[in-house]
C-alpha positions as CSV (number, residue, x, y, z in Angstrom):
1,M,90.6,169.9,182.4
2,E,90.1,173.8,184.3
3,I,89.5,176.4,181.8
4,E,91.0,180.2,182.1
5,G,88.9,182.4,184.0
6,N,87.3,181.2,187.3
7,P,83.2,181.1,186.2
8,G,80.8,180.0,189.1
9,L,83.2,181.0,191.8
10,N,80.3,182.9,193.7
11,M,78.4,179.6,193.2
12,Q,80.9,178.1,195.2
13,K,81.6,180.3,197.8
14,K,78.2,181.1,198.3
15,G,77.8,177.2,199.7
16,I,75.5,176.0,196.3
17,V,77.9,173.6,195.5
18,K,78.5,171.2,198.9
19,Q,81.9,170.1,200.1
20,P,83.1,166.0,199.5
21,D,82.8,164.4,202.3
22,P,86.5,163.7,204.2
23,V,85.7,160.3,205.3
24,K,85.7,157.3,203.7
25,P,82.4,155.5,203.8
26,P,81.8,151.9,203.5
27,P,82.1,150.1,200.7
28,N,79.0,149.9,198.3
29,N,77.4,146.5,198.4
30,T,77.7,145.7,195.1
31,E,80.1,142.7,193.1
32,E,81.1,144.7,190.9
33,D,103.9,177.9,171.5
34,M,99.4,177.8,170.3
35,D,96.7,180.3,171.6
36,C,92.9,179.3,173.1
37,K,91.8,179.3,169.0
38,D,94.4,176.5,168.6
39,M,93.0,174.9,171.7
40,Q,89.6,175.2,170.5
41,K,90.8,173.2,167.6
42,E,92.7,170.0,168.5
43,A,89.1,169.9,170.9
44,L,87.2,170.1,167.9
45,N,89.4,167.9,165.9
46,R,89.2,165.7,169.0
47,R,85.6,165.3,168.8
48,N,85.9,164.5,164.9
49,A,88.4,161.8,164.7
50,W,89.9,160.1,167.4
51,E,91.6,157.0,168.1
52,P,90.2,153.3,166.8
53,T,89.3,152.2,170.0
54,V,86.7,155.1,170.0
55,F,83.3,155.2,168.8
56,Y,82.2,158.3,168.1
57,S,78.4,159.3,167.8
58,L,76.2,162.2,168.5
59,G,78.5,163.8,170.9
60,N,79.0,160.3,172.8
61,E,82.5,158.8,173.1
62,T,82.8,154.7,173.8
63,F,85.6,153.4,175.7
64,F,86.6,149.8,177.2
65,F,88.1,149.9,180.3
66,T,88.6,147.2,183.8
67,G,86.5,145.3,181.1
68,Q,83.3,147.8,181.3
69,E,81.5,150.0,178.3
70,I,82.0,153.4,179.9
71,N,79.6,156.1,177.3
72,I,81.5,159.9,177.9
73,R,79.1,162.9,176.8
74,E,81.1,165.4,175.9
75,S,80.1,169.0,174.7
76,L,82.4,172.2,173.3
77,D,81.2,174.6,176.1
78,S,84.4,174.8,177.1
79,F,87.9,172.6,176.9
80,G,86.7,170.6,180.5
81,A,83.9,168.6,178.6
82,V,86.2,167.5,175.9
83,I,88.2,164.1,176.0
84,W,92.0,164.5,175.8
85,P,95.0,162.6,175.0
86,G,96.2,162.4,179.0
87,A,93.2,161.2,180.3
88,V,93.1,158.4,178.0
89,A,97.0,157.6,178.2
90,L,96.3,157.9,182.6
91,C,93.6,155.0,182.5
92,Q,95.2,152.9,180.0
93,Y,98.5,153.4,182.3
94,L,96.6,152.5,185.5
95,E,95.2,149.5,184.1
96,K,98.3,147.7,183.0
97,N,99.9,148.3,186.1
98,R,97.2,147.3,188.5
99,E,99.7,145.9,191.0
100,Q,102.1,149.1,191.1
101,V,99.5,151.2,191.7
102,D,96.4,149.6,193.6
103,L,94.0,151.5,194.3
104,L,91.4,149.6,196.1
105,D,90.3,151.6,199.0
106,K,92.9,154.3,198.2
107,A,91.2,157.5,198.3
108,V,91.5,159.6,195.2
109,L,91.6,162.9,194.3
110,E,91.2,164.2,191.0
111,L,92.6,167.6,190.0
112,G,90.7,169.0,186.6
113,A,88.8,166.1,186.2
114,G,86.8,167.5,183.2
115,T,84.3,164.9,181.5
116,G,85.4,162.7,184.3
117,L,87.1,159.3,182.5
118,V,90.0,159.1,184.7
119,S,87.7,159.2,187.6
120,I,85.5,156.9,186.4
121,V,88.4,154.2,185.6
122,T,89.7,155.0,189.0
123,S,86.3,154.0,190.8
124,L,86.3,150.8,188.7
125,L,89.4,149.8,190.1
126,G,88.3,150.2,193.8
127,A,89.2,153.7,195.0
128,W,87.2,156.4,196.8
129,V,87.0,159.3,194.2
130,T,86.8,162.8,194.5
131,A,86.6,164.3,191.0
132,T,87.6,168.0,191.2
133,D,87.0,170.8,188.7
134,L,85.1,174.4,187.6
135,P,81.4,174.9,189.1
136,D,80.5,175.2,185.4
137,V,82.2,172.3,184.8
138,L,80.3,169.9,187.4
139,S,77.2,169.3,186.3
140,N,78.2,167.1,182.7
141,L,81.3,166.2,184.8
142,N,78.6,164.2,187.6
143,F,76.1,162.7,184.9
144,N,79.0,160.9,183.8
145,L,80.2,159.8,187.0
146,S,76.7,158.7,187.7
147,R,75.2,156.5,184.5
148,N,78.8,155.0,184.4
149,T,79.8,153.9,188.3
150,R,76.3,153.3,189.1
151,G,75.8,150.0,190.4
152,R,79.4,149.1,189.6
153,C,81.9,150.6,192.1
154,R,82.8,150.1,195.5
155,Y,82.6,153.5,196.6
156,T,80.3,156.0,194.8
157,P,82.6,159.0,193.4
158,Q,82.2,162.4,194.9
159,V,82.0,165.3,193.0
160,A,83.0,168.9,194.0
161,A,84.2,172.6,193.2
162,L,87.8,173.1,193.1
163,V,89.5,176.1,191.9
164,W,93.0,176.1,191.8
165,G,95.3,178.0,194.4
166,Q,91.7,180.0,195.5
167,D,90.7,179.2,199.1
168,V,91.6,175.9,198.5
169,K,92.9,175.7,202.7
170,R,89.7,177.1,203.7
171,D,87.5,174.4,201.6
172,F,89.6,171.7,201.9
173,P,92.0,172.0,205.2
174,S,94.5,169.7,205.7
175,S,93.8,168.5,209.1
176,I,90.5,166.4,207.5
177,Y,91.2,165.9,203.8
178,N,93.8,163.6,203.3
179,Y,94.0,161.6,200.1
180,D,96.6,158.8,198.9
181,Y,96.8,159.5,195.6
182,V,96.3,162.6,193.4
183,F,95.1,162.5,189.7
184,C,96.4,164.8,187.2
185,A,95.3,164.5,183.2
186,D,96.1,167.4,180.7
187,V,95.7,170.2,183.2
188,V,99.0,172.4,182.1
189,Y,98.3,174.1,178.7
190,H,97.8,177.8,177.8
191,H,96.5,179.3,180.9
192,N,97.3,181.9,183.7
193,F,96.9,179.3,186.1
194,L,99.8,177.3,185.9
195,E,101.4,178.7,189.1
196,D,98.0,178.0,190.9
197,L,97.9,174.9,189.9
198,L,101.2,173.9,191.1
199,I,100.2,175.2,194.3
200,T,97.4,173.2,194.8
201,M,99.2,169.9,193.4
202,Q,102.0,170.5,196.2
203,Y,98.6,171.1,198.8
204,F,97.6,168.0,197.8
205,C,100.6,165.8,198.0
206,K,101.1,165.7,201.2
207,P,103.6,162.6,203.1
208,G,102.2,159.4,202.2
209,T,100.1,160.9,199.1
210,T,101.7,159.9,195.2
211,L,100.6,162.2,192.6
212,L,100.4,161.0,188.5
213,W,100.0,163.2,185.9
214,A,100.0,162.7,182.5
215,N,99.7,165.3,179.9
216,K,100.3,166.3,175.8
217,V,103.5,168.4,175.7
218,R,102.3,171.3,173.4
219,F,103.5,174.4,174.5
220,Q,106.8,175.8,175.6
221,S,104.9,176.9,178.9
222,D,104.7,173.4,179.0
223,L,108.3,172.4,179.2
224,R,108.8,175.5,181.9
225,F,105.9,173.7,184.0
226,I,108.0,170.2,184.0
227,E,111.1,172.0,185.2
228,N,109.7,173.9,188.4
229,F,107.1,170.5,188.7
230,K,110.7,168.9,189.3
231,N,111.8,171.7,191.2
232,V,109.5,170.9,193.7
233,F,108.9,167.3,193.7
234,N,110.3,163.9,193.7
235,V,109.7,163.4,190.1
236,T,109.9,160.1,188.3
237,L,108.5,159.4,184.2
238,L,106.6,156.8,184.4
239,E,105.5,156.9,180.6
240,E,106.4,158.4,176.9
241,I,104.2,157.8,174.7
242,P,105.9,159.7,171.3
243,Q,103.2,159.4,168.8
244,E,100.5,161.6,171.5
245,E,103.4,163.8,172.8
246,V,101.9,162.1,176.2
247,R,104.3,162.0,179.4
248,I,103.3,160.2,182.6
249,Y,105.1,161.5,185.8
250,Q,104.8,160.2,189.2
251,A,105.4,162.7,192.3
252,T,105.9,162.5,196.1
253,A,106.3,165.3,198.3
254,R,109.9,166.1,199.3
255,T,111.2,165.3,202.9
256,S,112.4,168.0,205.1
257,A,115.8,166.1,205.1
258,Q,115.6,166.2,201.1
259,M,115.0,169.9,201.4
260,R,118.1,170.8,203.6
261,E,120.2,168.6,201.9
262,E,119.0,170.3,198.6
263,K,119.7,173.8,200.3
264,S,122.9,172.8,201.2
265,E,124.1,171.7,198.2
266,N,122.8,175.1,196.7
267,Q,125.2,176.9,199.3
268,Q,128.4,175.2,198.7
269,H,127.6,175.4,194.7
270,D,127.3,179.6,196.0
271,V,130.5,179.7,197.4
272,Q,132.5,177.7,194.5
273,E,130.9,180.1,192.1
274,L,132.1,182.7,194.6
275,Q,135.8,180.7,194.6
276,I,135.9,180.9,191.0
277,G,135.2,184.5,190.2
278,D,137.3,185.5,193.3
279,S,140.4,183.3,191.9
280,Y,139.7,184.9,188.1
281,I,139.6,188.5,189.5
282,K,143.3,187.9,191.1
């Protein structure tokens, strides 16, 4: 999960944070309406009282996915260092629906990877993963990915800095960076970069790319984002978890024909509205 502001951006621009490899390597030789204070309170609550399937101990959460034990180190330094319900829900969905979402040998980008849980599970399912977040989150993200995937995964996951809407075209040119899937979990909440997030989603979701987004609905702004999201993608609601207030969406890029058809329908609608207005005036 990304957080408000862009600390560490200068590090990225100076080249201290290495850009990810755009080409998949050979497989590894292995068998195997609230404000920020409310968000902080929710983060603390999630640390102190988690679901029964998770065991809390000294800032670590333990999960079991794909037959593997996954240990995640958290902190309260940022929202990106806490495990959120959307991440758990998306991991559960991916594990349950391996045939529908076949990740073997697929290139996957995660936006706002946070603690790395989704990227870890995705790697364990056979994908080549690039996990991204703000520069100041990357140290903990890299730690979690490394200790949970080493010797277990078909491909070694990558970690990279990515600031939504800022220099994305420069740092991830579309001529060389292409992904089969883009994953996002709990990236929509009370922050000022929702427009940048949507632009970034659109940039990476090319024809042939499938975007999966899981999010807990917390704020009125979340619902507005969902409407904007539906306006720019072909969207399917895959799953809804009422007890967690989490929704999982699948999205694909709209084709040129679809956009032309929608434009034509909008124009016809406008003409009809004008005709009704003229008739009413007469």
